[in-house]
HTML snippet that shows the backbone in 3Dmol.js (N, CA, C, O; Angstrom):
<script src="https://3Dmol.org/build/3Dmol-min.js"></script>
<div id="view" style="width:600px;height:400px;position:relative"></div>
<script>
const pdb = `
ATOM      1  N   UNK A   1      -0.852 -15.684  21.737  1.00  0.00           N
ATOM      2  CA  UNK A   1      -1.228 -16.490  20.594  1.00  0.00           C
ATOM      3  C   UNK A   1      -0.155 -17.530  20.313  1.00  0.00           C
ATOM      4  O   UNK A   1       1.033 -17.305  20.545  1.00  0.00           O
ATOM      5  N   UNK A   2      -0.589 -18.638  19.823  1.00  0.00           N
ATOM      6  CA  UNK A   2       0.314 -19.727  19.492  1.00  0.00           C
ATOM      7  C   UNK A   2       0.647 -19.628  18.005  1.00  0.00           C
ATOM      8  O   UNK A   2      -0.226 -19.391  17.170  1.00  0.00           O
ATOM      9  N   UNK A   3       1.920 -19.815  17.700  1.00  0.00           N
ATOM     10  CA  UNK A   3       2.310 -19.784  16.290  1.00  0.00           C
ATOM     11  C   UNK A   3       1.582 -20.882  15.540  1.00  0.00           C
ATOM     12  O   UNK A   3       1.429 -21.991  16.050  1.00  0.00           O
ATOM     13  N   UNK A   4       1.143 -20.587  14.362  1.00  0.00           N
ATOM     14  CA  UNK A   4       0.416 -21.554  13.563  1.00  0.00           C
ATOM     15  C   UNK A   4      -1.082 -21.491  13.796  1.00  0.00           C
ATOM     16  O   UNK A   4      -1.839 -22.191  13.124  1.00  0.00           O
ATOM     17  N   UNK A   5      -1.521 -20.671  14.730  1.00  0.00           N
ATOM     18  CA  UNK A   5      -2.955 -20.530  14.968  1.00  0.00           C
ATOM     19  C   UNK A   5      -3.562 -19.720  13.825  1.00  0.00           C
ATOM     20  O   UNK A   5      -2.851 -18.960  13.167  1.00  0.00           O
ATOM     21  N   UNK A   6      -4.856 -19.869  13.578  1.00  0.00           N
ATOM     22  CA  UNK A   6      -5.488 -19.133  12.471  1.00  0.00           C
ATOM     23  C   UNK A   6      -5.353 -17.618  12.593  1.00  0.00           C
ATOM     24  O   UNK A   6      -5.235 -16.927  11.581  1.00  0.00           O
ATOM     25  N   UNK A   7      -5.368 -17.098  13.809  1.00  0.00           N
ATOM     26  CA  UNK A   7      -5.254 -15.646  13.981  1.00  0.00           C
ATOM     27  C   UNK A   7      -3.905 -15.138  13.499  1.00  0.00           C
ATOM     28  O   UNK A   7      -3.827 -14.080  12.874  1.00  0.00           O
ATOM     29  N   UNK A   8      -2.839 -15.884  13.786  1.00  0.00           N
ATOM     30  CA  UNK A   8      -1.503 -15.486  13.343  1.00  0.00           C
ATOM     31  C   UNK A   8      -1.384 -15.644  11.833  1.00  0.00           C
ATOM     32  O   UNK A   8      -0.789 -14.797  11.167  1.00  0.00           O
ATOM     33  N   UNK A   9      -1.940 -16.711  11.291  1.00  0.00           N
ATOM     34  CA  UNK A   9      -1.860 -16.956   9.854  1.00  0.00           C
ATOM     35  C   UNK A   9      -2.597 -15.872   9.071  1.00  0.00           C
ATOM     36  O   UNK A   9      -2.186 -15.532   7.962  1.00  0.00           O
ATOM     37  N   UNK A  10      -3.661 -15.334   9.617  1.00  0.00           N
ATOM     38  CA  UNK A  10      -4.417 -14.306   8.909  1.00  0.00           C
ATOM     39  C   UNK A  10      -3.710 -12.963   8.943  1.00  0.00           C
ATOM     40  O   UNK A  10      -3.903 -12.144   8.045  1.00  0.00           O
ATOM     41  N   UNK A  11      -2.906 -12.724   9.950  1.00  0.00           N
ATOM     42  CA  UNK A  11      -2.260 -11.424  10.036  1.00  0.00           C
ATOM     43  C   UNK A  11      -1.079 -11.304   9.075  1.00  0.00           C
ATOM     44  O   UNK A  11      -0.723 -10.192   8.683  1.00  0.00           O
ATOM     45  N   UNK A  12      -0.468 -12.415   8.692  1.00  0.00           N
ATOM     46  CA  UNK A  12       0.682 -12.371   7.788  1.00  0.00           C
ATOM     47  C   UNK A  12       0.331 -11.735   6.441  1.00  0.00           C
ATOM     48  O   UNK A  12       1.043 -10.828   6.010  1.00  0.00           O
ATOM     49  N   UNK A  13      -0.737 -12.168   5.754  1.00  0.00           N
ATOM     50  CA  UNK A  13      -1.074 -11.506   4.482  1.00  0.00           C
ATOM     51  C   UNK A  13      -1.426 -10.030   4.659  1.00  0.00           C
ATOM     52  O   UNK A  13      -1.131  -9.211   3.788  1.00  0.00           O
ATOM     53  N   UNK A  14      -2.052  -9.691   5.779  1.00  0.00           N
ATOM     54  CA  UNK A  14      -2.396  -8.290   6.027  1.00  0.00           C
ATOM     55  C   UNK A  14      -1.122  -7.473   6.183  1.00  0.00           C
ATOM     56  O   UNK A  14      -1.020  -6.369   5.647  1.00  0.00           O
ATOM     57  N   UNK A  15      -0.152  -8.009   6.915  1.00  0.00           N
ATOM     58  CA  UNK A  15       1.125  -7.298   7.082  1.00  0.00           C
ATOM     59  C   UNK A  15       1.841  -7.147   5.753  1.00  0.00           C
ATOM     60  O   UNK A  15       2.394  -6.087   5.463  1.00  0.00           O
ATOM     61  N   UNK A  16       1.835  -8.206   4.934  1.00  0.00           N
ATOM     62  CA  UNK A  16       2.486  -8.128   3.629  1.00  0.00           C
ATOM     63  C   UNK A  16       1.812  -7.079   2.753  1.00  0.00           C
ATOM     64  O   UNK A  16       2.481  -6.303   2.070  1.00  0.00           O
ATOM     65  N   UNK A  17       0.498  -7.065   2.780  1.00  0.00           N
ATOM     66  CA  UNK A  17      -0.258  -6.089   1.988  1.00  0.00           C
ATOM     67  C   UNK A  17       0.092  -4.674   2.424  1.00  0.00           C
ATOM     68  O   UNK A  17       0.395  -3.818   1.594  1.00  0.00           O
ATOM     69  N   UNK A  18       0.050  -4.433   3.725  1.00  0.00           N
ATOM     70  CA  UNK A  18       0.331  -3.089   4.233  1.00  0.00           C
ATOM     71  C   UNK A  18       1.761  -2.667   3.939  1.00  0.00           C
ATOM     72  O   UNK A  18       2.007  -1.512   3.590  1.00  0.00           O
ATOM     73  N   UNK A  19       2.707  -3.590   4.076  1.00  0.00           N
ATOM     74  CA  UNK A  19       4.108  -3.259   3.817  1.00  0.00           C
ATOM     75  C   UNK A  19       4.319  -2.916   2.344  1.00  0.00           C
ATOM     76  O   UNK A  19       5.018  -1.955   2.022  1.00  0.00           O
ATOM     77  N   UNK A  20       3.717  -3.697   1.453  1.00  0.00           N
ATOM     78  CA  UNK A  20       3.869  -3.452   0.021  1.00  0.00           C
ATOM     79  C   UNK A  20       3.258  -2.106  -0.376  1.00  0.00           C
ATOM     80  O   UNK A  20       3.893  -1.300  -1.056  1.00  0.00           O
ATOM     81  N   UNK A  21       2.022  -1.880   0.058  1.00  0.00           N
ATOM     82  CA  UNK A  21       1.331  -0.647  -0.326  1.00  0.00           C
ATOM     83  C   UNK A  21       2.024   0.564   0.291  1.00  0.00           C
ATOM     84  O   UNK A  21       2.163   1.594  -0.369  1.00  0.00           O
ATOM     85  N   UNK A  22       2.458   0.457   1.543  1.00  0.00           N
ATOM     86  CA  UNK A  22       3.149   1.573   2.187  1.00  0.00           C
ATOM     87  C   UNK A  22       4.467   1.868   1.476  1.00  0.00           C
ATOM     88  O   UNK A  22       4.861   3.029   1.361  1.00  0.00           O
ATOM     89  N   UNK A  23       5.148   0.836   1.002  1.00  0.00           N
ATOM     90  CA  UNK A  23       6.379   1.033   0.240  1.00  0.00           C
ATOM     91  C   UNK A  23       6.131   1.810  -1.041  1.00  0.00           C
ATOM     92  O   UNK A  23       6.919   2.681  -1.410  1.00  0.00           O
ATOM     93  N   UNK A  24       5.034   1.493  -1.720  1.00  0.00           N
ATOM     94  CA  UNK A  24       4.693   2.229  -2.946  1.00  0.00           C
ATOM     95  C   UNK A  24       4.342   3.678  -2.639  1.00  0.00           C
ATOM     96  O   UNK A  24       4.679   4.578  -3.407  1.00  0.00           O
ATOM     97  N   UNK A  25       3.661   3.904  -1.509  1.00  0.00           N
ATOM     98  CA  UNK A  25       3.334   5.274  -1.101  1.00  0.00           C
ATOM     99  C   UNK A  25       4.616   6.046  -0.811  1.00  0.00           C
ATOM    100  O   UNK A  25       4.733   7.214  -1.179  1.00  0.00           O
ATOM    101  N   UNK A  26       5.575   5.402  -0.154  1.00  0.00           N
ATOM    102  CA  UNK A  26       6.845   6.059   0.162  1.00  0.00           C
ATOM    103  C   UNK A  26       7.602   6.451  -1.105  1.00  0.00           C
ATOM    104  O   UNK A  26       8.213   7.519  -1.163  1.00  0.00           O
ATOM    105  N   UNK A  27       7.562   5.586  -2.116  1.00  0.00           N
ATOM    106  CA  UNK A  27       8.229   5.893  -3.384  1.00  0.00           C
ATOM    107  C   UNK A  27       7.578   7.114  -4.042  1.00  0.00           C
ATOM    108  O   UNK A  27       8.273   8.001  -4.539  1.00  0.00           O
ATOM    109  N   UNK A  28       6.255   7.153  -4.040  1.00  0.00           N
ATOM    110  CA  UNK A  28       5.562   8.310  -4.619  1.00  0.00           C
ATOM    111  C   UNK A  28       5.870   9.584  -3.840  1.00  0.00           C
ATOM    112  O   UNK A  28       6.055  10.646  -4.433  1.00  0.00           O
ATOM    113  N   UNK A  29       5.926   9.482  -2.515  1.00  0.00           N
ATOM    114  CA  UNK A  29       6.273  10.652  -1.701  1.00  0.00           C
ATOM    115  C   UNK A  29       7.672  11.158  -2.050  1.00  0.00           C
ATOM    116  O   UNK A  29       7.905  12.366  -2.108  1.00  0.00           O
ATOM    117  N   UNK A  30       8.601  10.229  -2.283  1.00  0.00           N
ATOM    118  CA  UNK A  30       9.964  10.625  -2.650  1.00  0.00           C
ATOM    119  C   UNK A  30       9.971  11.328  -4.007  1.00  0.00           C
ATOM    120  O   UNK A  30      10.679  12.318  -4.193  1.00  0.00           O
ATOM    121  N   UNK A  31       9.184  10.819  -4.951  1.00  0.00           N
ATOM    122  CA  UNK A  31       9.105  11.463  -6.261  1.00  0.00           C
ATOM    123  C   UNK A  31       8.506  12.861  -6.145  1.00  0.00           C
ATOM    124  O   UNK A  31       8.966  13.796  -6.800  1.00  0.00           O
ATOM    125  N   UNK A  32       7.483  12.999  -5.313  1.00  0.00           N
ATOM    126  CA  UNK A  32       6.868  14.312  -5.120  1.00  0.00           C
ATOM    127  C   UNK A  32       7.832  15.274  -4.440  1.00  0.00           C
ATOM    128  O   UNK A  32       7.841  16.468  -4.740  1.00  0.00           O
ATOM    129  N   UNK A  33       8.640  14.755  -3.527  1.00  0.00           N
ATOM    130  CA  UNK A  33       9.587  15.593  -2.795  1.00  0.00           C
ATOM    131  C   UNK A  33      10.677  16.140  -3.724  1.00  0.00           C
ATOM    132  O   UNK A  33      11.189  17.239  -3.510  1.00  0.00           O
ATOM    133  N   UNK A  34      11.026  15.362  -4.758  1.00  0.00           N
ATOM    134  CA  UNK A  34      12.037  15.818  -5.713  1.00  0.00           C
ATOM    135  C   UNK A  34      11.559  17.035  -6.485  1.00  0.00           C
ATOM    136  O   UNK A  34      12.357  17.847  -6.952  1.00  0.00           O
ATOM    137  N   UNK A  35      10.262  17.145  -6.610  1.00  0.00           N
ATOM    138  CA  UNK A  35       9.705  18.271  -7.364  1.00  0.00           C
ATOM    139  C   UNK A  35       9.420  17.845  -8.787  1.00  0.00           C
ATOM    140  O   UNK A  35      10.336  17.535  -9.549  1.00  0.00           O
ATOM    141  N   UNK A  36       8.193  17.831  -9.129  1.00  0.00           N
ATOM    142  CA  UNK A  36       7.763  17.450 -10.471  1.00  0.00           C
ATOM    143  C   UNK A  36       6.967  18.602 -11.073  1.00  0.00           C
ATOM    144  O   UNK A  36       6.578  19.539 -10.377  1.00  0.00           O
ATOM    145  N   UNK A  37       6.738  18.515 -12.360  1.00  0.00           N
ATOM    146  CA  UNK A  37       5.884  19.493 -13.019  1.00  0.00           C
ATOM    147  C   UNK A  37       4.469  19.362 -12.444  1.00  0.00           C
ATOM    148  O   UNK A  37       4.093  18.290 -11.970  1.00  0.00           O
ATOM    149  N   UNK A  38       3.693  20.433 -12.483  1.00  0.00           N
ATOM    150  CA  UNK A  38       2.353  20.392 -11.874  1.00  0.00           C
ATOM    151  C   UNK A  38       1.464  19.258 -12.388  1.00  0.00           C
ATOM    152  O   UNK A  38       0.771  18.617 -11.598  1.00  0.00           O
ATOM    153  N   UNK A  39       1.473  19.004 -13.696  1.00  0.00           N
ATOM    154  CA  UNK A  39       0.626  17.936 -14.234  1.00  0.00           C
ATOM    155  C   UNK A  39       1.065  16.571 -13.718  1.00  0.00           C
ATOM    156  O   UNK A  39       0.230  15.738 -13.365  1.00  0.00           O
ATOM    157  N   UNK A  40       2.365  16.345 -13.675  1.00  0.00           N
ATOM    158  CA  UNK A  40       2.898  15.075 -13.188  1.00  0.00           C
ATOM    159  C   UNK A  40       2.622  14.942 -11.696  1.00  0.00           C
ATOM    160  O   UNK A  40       2.238  13.871 -11.227  1.00  0.00           O
ATOM    161  N   UNK A  41       2.815  16.018 -10.955  1.00  0.00           N
ATOM    162  CA  UNK A  41       2.577  15.990  -9.511  1.00  0.00           C
ATOM    163  C   UNK A  41       1.114  15.681  -9.215  1.00  0.00           C
ATOM    164  O   UNK A  41       0.815  14.947  -8.273  1.00  0.00           O
ATOM    165  N   UNK A  42       0.216  16.226  -9.997  1.00  0.00           N
ATOM    166  CA  UNK A  42      -1.215  15.966  -9.797  1.00  0.00           C
ATOM    167  C   UNK A  42      -1.517  14.480  -9.989  1.00  0.00           C
ATOM    168  O   UNK A  42      -2.275  13.894  -9.215  1.00  0.00           O
ATOM    169  N   UNK A  43      -0.928  13.873 -11.016  1.00  0.00           N
ATOM    170  CA  UNK A  43      -1.131  12.441 -11.258  1.00  0.00           C
ATOM    171  C   UNK A  43      -0.557  11.611 -10.115  1.00  0.00           C
ATOM    172  O   UNK A  43      -1.165  10.630  -9.685  1.00  0.00           O
ATOM    173  N   UNK A  44       0.616  12.008  -9.627  1.00  0.00           N
ATOM    174  CA  UNK A  44       1.228  11.277  -8.518  1.00  0.00           C
ATOM    175  C   UNK A  44       0.382  11.385  -7.253  1.00  0.00           C
ATOM    176  O   UNK A  44       0.254  10.415  -6.506  1.00  0.00           O
ATOM    177  N   UNK A  45      -0.190  12.554  -7.013  1.00  0.00           N
ATOM    178  CA  UNK A  45      -1.053  12.724  -5.839  1.00  0.00           C
ATOM    179  C   UNK A  45      -2.306  11.861  -5.940  1.00  0.00           C
ATOM    180  O   UNK A  45      -2.738  11.272  -4.950  1.00  0.00           O
ATOM    181  N   UNK A  46      -2.887  11.786  -7.130  1.00  0.00           N
ATOM    182  CA  UNK A  46      -4.070  10.936  -7.316  1.00  0.00           C
ATOM    183  C   UNK A  46      -3.711   9.475  -7.082  1.00  0.00           C
ATOM    184  O   UNK A  46      -4.457   8.738  -6.437  1.00  0.00           O
ATOM    185  N   UNK A  47      -2.559   9.061  -7.613  1.00  0.00           N
ATOM    186  CA  UNK A  47      -2.122   7.678  -7.426  1.00  0.00           C
ATOM    187  C   UNK A  47      -1.872   7.396  -5.946  1.00  0.00           C
ATOM    188  O   UNK A  47      -2.220   6.325  -5.448  1.00  0.00           O
ATOM    189  N   UNK A  48      -1.267   8.363  -5.244  1.00  0.00           N
ATOM    190  CA  UNK A  48      -0.999   8.188  -3.814  1.00  0.00           C
ATOM    191  C   UNK A  48      -2.306   8.081  -3.025  1.00  0.00           C
ATOM    192  O   UNK A  48      -2.401   7.293  -2.084  1.00  0.00           O
ATOM    193  N   UNK A  49      -3.303   8.867  -3.403  1.00  0.00           N
ATOM    194  CA  UNK A  49      -4.602   8.785  -2.730  1.00  0.00           C
ATOM    195  C   UNK A  49      -5.252   7.421  -2.943  1.00  0.00           C
ATOM    196  O   UNK A  49      -5.845   6.862  -2.020  1.00  0.00           O
ATOM    197  N   UNK A  50      -5.140   6.885  -4.165  1.00  0.00           N
ATOM    198  CA  UNK A  50      -5.689   5.549  -4.422  1.00  0.00           C
ATOM    199  C   UNK A  50      -4.958   4.496  -3.599  1.00  0.00           C
ATOM    200  O   UNK A  50      -5.574   3.558  -3.092  1.00  0.00           O
ATOM    201  N   UNK A  51      -3.638   4.654  -3.467  1.00  0.00           N
ATOM    202  CA  UNK A  51      -2.869   3.706  -2.668  1.00  0.00           C
ATOM    203  C   UNK A  51      -3.235   3.800  -1.191  1.00  0.00           C
ATOM    204  O   UNK A  51      -3.269   2.784  -0.497  1.00  0.00           O
ATOM    205  N   UNK A  52      -3.507   4.998  -0.710  1.00  0.00           N
ATOM    206  CA  UNK A  52      -3.923   5.139   0.690  1.00  0.00           C
ATOM    207  C   UNK A  52      -5.263   4.451   0.919  1.00  0.00           C
ATOM    208  O   UNK A  52      -5.483   3.855   1.973  1.00  0.00           O
ATOM    209  N   UNK A  53      -6.159   4.532  -0.062  1.00  0.00           N
ATOM    210  CA  UNK A  53      -7.430   3.805   0.037  1.00  0.00           C
ATOM    211  C   UNK A  53      -7.181   2.301   0.034  1.00  0.00           C
ATOM    212  O   UNK A  53      -7.816   1.554   0.778  1.00  0.00           O
ATOM    213  N   UNK A  54      -6.251   1.865  -0.810  1.00  0.00           N
ATOM    214  CA  UNK A  54      -5.919   0.448  -0.881  1.00  0.00           C
ATOM    215  C   UNK A  54      -5.291  -0.019   0.431  1.00  0.00           C
ATOM    216  O   UNK A  54      -5.527  -1.147   0.863  1.00  0.00           O
ATOM    217  N   UNK A  55      -4.503   0.832   1.058  1.00  0.00           N
ATOM    218  CA  UNK A  55      -3.897   0.498   2.341  1.00  0.00           C
ATOM    219  C   UNK A  55      -4.980   0.249   3.384  1.00  0.00           C
ATOM    220  O   UNK A  55      -4.867  -0.676   4.187  1.00  0.00           O
ATOM    221  N   UNK A  56      -6.014   1.059   3.375  1.00  0.00           N
ATOM    222  CA  UNK A  56      -7.123   0.864   4.310  1.00  0.00           C
ATOM    223  C   UNK A  56      -7.890  -0.419   3.995  1.00  0.00           C
ATOM    224  O   UNK A  56      -8.449  -1.041   4.898  1.00  0.00           O
ATOM    225  N   UNK A  57      -7.921  -0.821   2.720  1.00  0.00           N
ATOM    226  CA  UNK A  57      -8.639  -2.031   2.323  1.00  0.00           C
ATOM    227  C   UNK A  57      -7.866  -3.310   2.604  1.00  0.00           C
ATOM    228  O   UNK A  57      -8.408  -4.401   2.426  1.00  0.00           O
ATOM    229  N   UNK A  58      -6.623  -3.205   3.037  1.00  0.00           N
ATOM    230  CA  UNK A  58      -5.820  -4.400   3.303  1.00  0.00           C
ATOM    231  C   UNK A  58      -6.456  -5.292   4.369  1.00  0.00           C
ATOM    232  O   UNK A  58      -6.287  -6.511   4.331  1.00  0.00           O
ATOM    233  N   UNK A  59      -7.174  -4.713   5.304  1.00  0.00           N
ATOM    234  CA  UNK A  59      -7.818  -5.504   6.353  1.00  0.00           C
ATOM    235  C   UNK A  59      -8.885  -6.426   5.761  1.00  0.00           C
ATOM    236  O   UNK A  59      -8.971  -7.595   6.138  1.00  0.00           O
ATOM    237  N   UNK A  60      -9.702  -5.905   4.832  1.00  0.00           N
ATOM    238  CA  UNK A  60     -10.786  -6.701   4.262  1.00  0.00           C
ATOM    239  C   UNK A  60     -10.295  -7.642   3.168  1.00  0.00           C
ATOM    240  O   UNK A  60     -10.777  -8.769   3.058  1.00  0.00           O
ATOM    241  N   UNK A  61      -9.351  -7.196   2.369  1.00  0.00           N
ATOM    242  CA  UNK A  61      -8.890  -7.991   1.230  1.00  0.00           C
ATOM    243  C   UNK A  61      -7.370  -7.891   1.130  1.00  0.00           C
ATOM    244  O   UNK A  61      -6.858  -7.122   0.317  1.00  0.00           O
ATOM    245  N   UNK A  62      -6.639  -8.659   1.946  1.00  0.00           N
ATOM    246  CA  UNK A  62      -5.184  -8.515   1.979  1.00  0.00           C
ATOM    247  C   UNK A  62      -4.468  -8.992   0.720  1.00  0.00           C
ATOM    248  O   UNK A  62      -3.282  -8.709   0.554  1.00  0.00           O
ATOM    249  N   UNK A  63      -5.150  -9.701  -0.166  1.00  0.00           N
ATOM    250  CA  UNK A  63      -4.481 -10.192  -1.375  1.00  0.00           C
ATOM    251  C   UNK A  63      -4.742  -9.299  -2.584  1.00  0.00           C
ATOM    252  O   UNK A  63      -4.265  -9.590  -3.681  1.00  0.00           O
ATOM    253  N   UNK A  64      -5.486  -8.226  -2.397  1.00  0.00           N
ATOM    254  CA  UNK A  64      -5.829  -7.339  -3.517  1.00  0.00           C
ATOM    255  C   UNK A  64      -4.594  -6.671  -4.105  1.00  0.00           C
ATOM    256  O   UNK A  64      -4.564  -6.367  -5.297  1.00  0.00           O
ATOM    257  N   UNK A  65      -3.577  -6.438  -3.282  1.00  0.00           N
ATOM    258  CA  UNK A  65      -2.390  -5.738  -3.774  1.00  0.00           C
ATOM    259  C   UNK A  65      -1.624  -6.563  -4.792  1.00  0.00           C
ATOM    260  O   UNK A  65      -0.852  -6.003  -5.571  1.00  0.00           O
ATOM    261  N   UNK A  66      -1.813  -7.876  -4.812  1.00  0.00           N
ATOM    262  CA  UNK A  66      -1.038  -8.738  -5.709  1.00  0.00           C
ATOM    263  C   UNK A  66      -1.343  -8.479  -7.174  1.00  0.00           C
ATOM    264  O   UNK A  66      -0.536  -8.817  -8.040  1.00  0.00           O
ATOM    265  N   UNK A  67      -2.501  -7.882  -7.469  1.00  0.00           N
ATOM    266  CA  UNK A  67      -2.807  -7.577  -8.867  1.00  0.00           C
ATOM    267  C   UNK A  67      -1.889  -6.492  -9.410  1.00  0.00           C
ATOM    268  O   UNK A  67      -1.750  -6.347 -10.625  1.00  0.00           O
ATOM    269  N   UNK A  68      -1.257  -5.725  -8.515  1.00  0.00           N
ATOM    270  CA  UNK A  68      -0.342  -4.662  -8.931  1.00  0.00           C
ATOM    271  C   UNK A  68       1.067  -5.175  -9.204  1.00  0.00           C
ATOM    272  O   UNK A  68       1.874  -4.481  -9.822  1.00  0.00           O
ATOM    273  N   UNK A  69       1.357  -6.366  -8.753  1.00  0.00           N
ATOM    274  CA  UNK A  69       2.727  -6.894  -8.865  1.00  0.00           C
ATOM    275  C   UNK A  69       2.964  -7.451 -10.252  1.00  0.00           C
ATOM    276  O   UNK A  69       4.056  -7.940 -10.542  1.00  0.00           O
TER     277      UNK A  69
END
`;
const viewer = $3Dmol.createViewer("view");
viewer.addModel(pdb, "pdb");
viewer.setStyle({}, {cartoon: {color: "spectrum"}});
viewer.zoomTo();
viewer.render();
</script>
């Protein structure tokens, strides 16, 4: 692929989306690893599951993560 081609330009937002969402998942995993109370841990797990769904959606809508910033 040639730099500046549409295929390369489209992959940049997808990479940014995946990197951002994966970073948030890693932070939640670290919080869970520290050990939280059961109610807090349950909320963190639900949030992590939503982020994993969002990570899968990065291909279709790579700019969706910006609403979280």
